[in-house]
C-alpha positions, 0 to 999 in steps of 0.5 A: 621945637619951632616953626621955620619959614624958608624961601627958595629960588629955583632955576628950572632946566631950559624949557622946563618952567611949566614942568618944574612948577607942576612937579614942585606943586605935586611932589612937595606941596609948598605953602606958596609958589610964584614965577619971577622974571630974571631978564632976557626971557629967563624965569625962576621960581620962588617957592615958600615952605613952612615946617617944624624944625623938630621933624625936618630941615631946610637942607632936606627940602633943598635936596628934594627940590634938587632931585626933581627932573626939571630943576637945574639949580636951587638956592636959599633966599631967606630962612627965619623962625616963625 
C-alpha cells in the first residue's frame, strides 16, 4: 500500500476553460490545479492528485476527468510514488 502522485494535463473543449476548472474542482477535489498557457491563446489545465494505490488507480482518475462535459482530452504528465 503506497501513496501515489499523478499529474494530468487536461485540454478543455473550446471556450470551456472556466467550466472545466469548476467541474474538476467540484467533482474530483484535486490536490492542486493550475492553468498553463500553451500558445496562441490556448490554455490547458494541470491537475495534481494524490491517492492510496490500494484503493484507486490513475486510470480511474483519468476516466473521471475524460467523463467531464467540458473536457476534450487528458494525458498523464507525471506519476510517482510518494
